[in-house]
Residue, then its C-alpha position, 0 to 999 in steps of 0.5 A: m644402702p648406696d650402690d658404691r658400697p664395697f662388696q662384703a662377702v656373705t659368711l656363715p654365722a658363727e655359733p650364736r651367743t644365745k642360750p638355747p632352752t634348757e633340756a628341762t624346758r624341752r621335756r616340760f613342753l613335750a609333757a605339757t602338750a601330751a597332757a593337753g591332748g597329745a597329737a591334737v595339740v602338736g597338730g594345732l601348733v602347725a595348723g592352728q587348730p582349736a586345740l591350741a587354745a589350751e596353751t594359754a588358758p590359765g588353769s588348763r592342763a596345758s598350762t600347769t606343771v606336769g607331775g600331779s597336784k604336788g608338782r602344781h603346788r610347788n610350781a605355784k609357790k615359785e610363781k608367787k616369788m618370781r620377779i616380773v619386769a615388763v618392758e613395753e608399757a605405755f604412758s602419755i602426758p595430756g597436751a605434750i603432743r599437740q596433734e594427739a587429740a585429733i589422732r586419737q579421735r580418728m582411731a577406729v576402736p570402740e569409744a568405751i575401750k579408747q576412753e579406758w586406754f586414755r584414762r590409764l595412759d595418762d595415769l602414772t601412779e594410782l591406777r598403774l601401781a594398783d594394776m601392777d600390785a594386783n598382778g605381781v608385776d614388779v617393774q614396768v619400763l615406761s615409754y611414751s605411747t603412740p602418737g608420739v613425737e614422730v607425728i610432729e613436723d617441725p624439728a624444733e617443736a619435736v625437740a621441745a616435746a621430747r625434752q618435756i616428756n623425758d623430764h616428766l618421766a624422769k620425775v616419775v621414775a625418781a619417785h618410784p625407783k623400784r617400780f619404774a624405769g624409762f625409755a627415752t623419747l627422741p626427736l629424730q626429725d633433727p638427728k643431731a639434736a636427737v644425739v644430744e637428747l639421747r646422751r642427756a636421757v641416758k647419762g643425765l636422767g638414767f634412762k635404759g634405752v629408747l623407744y621410737n614409733d617406727h618411721v620419722r615422717g616417712h623416713y626410716l632409720d637405716e638412712p644415712q642421716f641417722r647413723p650418728v644416732w646409731a653410733e651414740l646408741e652403740r657407744l652408750g650401750v643401750t637399745l632402741y625399741l622399734h615400736p609401731a606407729v599409729v599413723p602409717a607412713d603410706n597407704w597400702r592398697v591391699f588394705d583398702g576396705y579392710p581397716v582391720l588389717v591396717g593396725p595391730s592385727w597385721g599392718w603394724t607387724a608387716t611395717v615394723g618387721a620390714h623396718a627392722l629388715r631395712l636395718i639389717y640389709g642396710g648395713v646398720f649392724d655391720q657398721f655398728p655391731g654393738a647396736s641393738v633393737m627390740l621388737g615387740h609382738m614376738g619380734e614382729l614375727l621375724p624369728f619365724q621367717m629366719a629360714r626363709l630369709d636365709s634361703r633367699y639371701d643368695q638372690v640378693p645382688a652382690e652390691h647389696r649384701v651384708q657381712h652375714l646371713p639375716s639370721y645372724y643379726l636376728r640372733n645377735n642384734v635383735y631382742v624379742t619381747t612378748s607384748g600382745v602375743m600370749s601364745h605358748a607355741a609362739l613363745l616356744g618358737a621365738v625362744h628356739a629361733v633366737g635363744v632364751d636369753r634374747v626374749l623378754f616379757s612385756i604386757d603392752y599395758p594398758f592395751e593388753s590385760s596384765a592379768e592375761a599376760v602374767g597368766f600366760l607367762r606363769s603358765a608357760p611350759y618352761a623350766p624355772a631357770d628359763l622362765a626366770s630369764i624371760a620374766h626378769g633376768n634378760a631385762e635386768r641384764v640388757l637394760r642394766l636394771 
């Protein structure tokens, strides 16, 4: 944010427009933790003890509805009927990104796992639909995998690649309109062209928003050149899913010698979470209050940092303050998805932090197991109304499915 920006006083956040979990959900969670070991599980929520593993094991006492076999039988019937929409589901197109093959070769993942990922990424119907049917997933919202257009240096090449990807995805969605929806790919190397492509993708191709893989060759989306993109996102009423990038913007010395820290176990959460905070502290949501972002992996852990962000905010220099406390934006401009975090404790915390109507289910197919993700969702200790919101209702409302 430029230093000459007028001072904007910090105000206390208004009452969140989000819905808290229902009282039935609170009772169900407490009963489930008691059934799984009472104090041991509650202690595990704080200290990360082994008892916490019971929370995500389908069929465990913690993952079933309390109330005996009849209650479990009734809940099983409801589970079979529950609509499921998964909102962070990746695909790729062989050859669409010229740099993709070389980047894939450098990925520090066992070869057998990589090849299975790539096989499923490149498939948009046969393997994917079979996996969805086997696990009760009604709709996948498809988005281009990383590496995507963010690795392209030449803006004109990025524009051409984005159009090719979006056109290809639109044909797939048109062929399976009840099973797939799409997030657009944008060539943010050229913000003006990105606005044009965004408008075409939403108004012409029917896409439900945008997914972008973190940084734009080292640039971040709070920078002034991207403000026209935010203006168009707000005008169209669609969200931007901020996703990690497989190629980092820079190298953090703290990761030296520990490649496990660089990627999904920690580095991606740290960098994408920081990027989202740049949007908040950079005033993007003050200038465009109707704009929003989605963050995977339980909001890149930001919901669990809200109290800390607010308590330290009085130390921010006056010329860099924004209109509200950080928690306000996390409750009003950010949506959280469950991708890759199959933990009932984390889900409960995220819902309590941002509200049950701002948490959406996702699998992160094919990088995560659909069976495990759906099992985690269905066994969550939530009342049916709250579970339905997470499973499909919020996605239908936010993405206009």
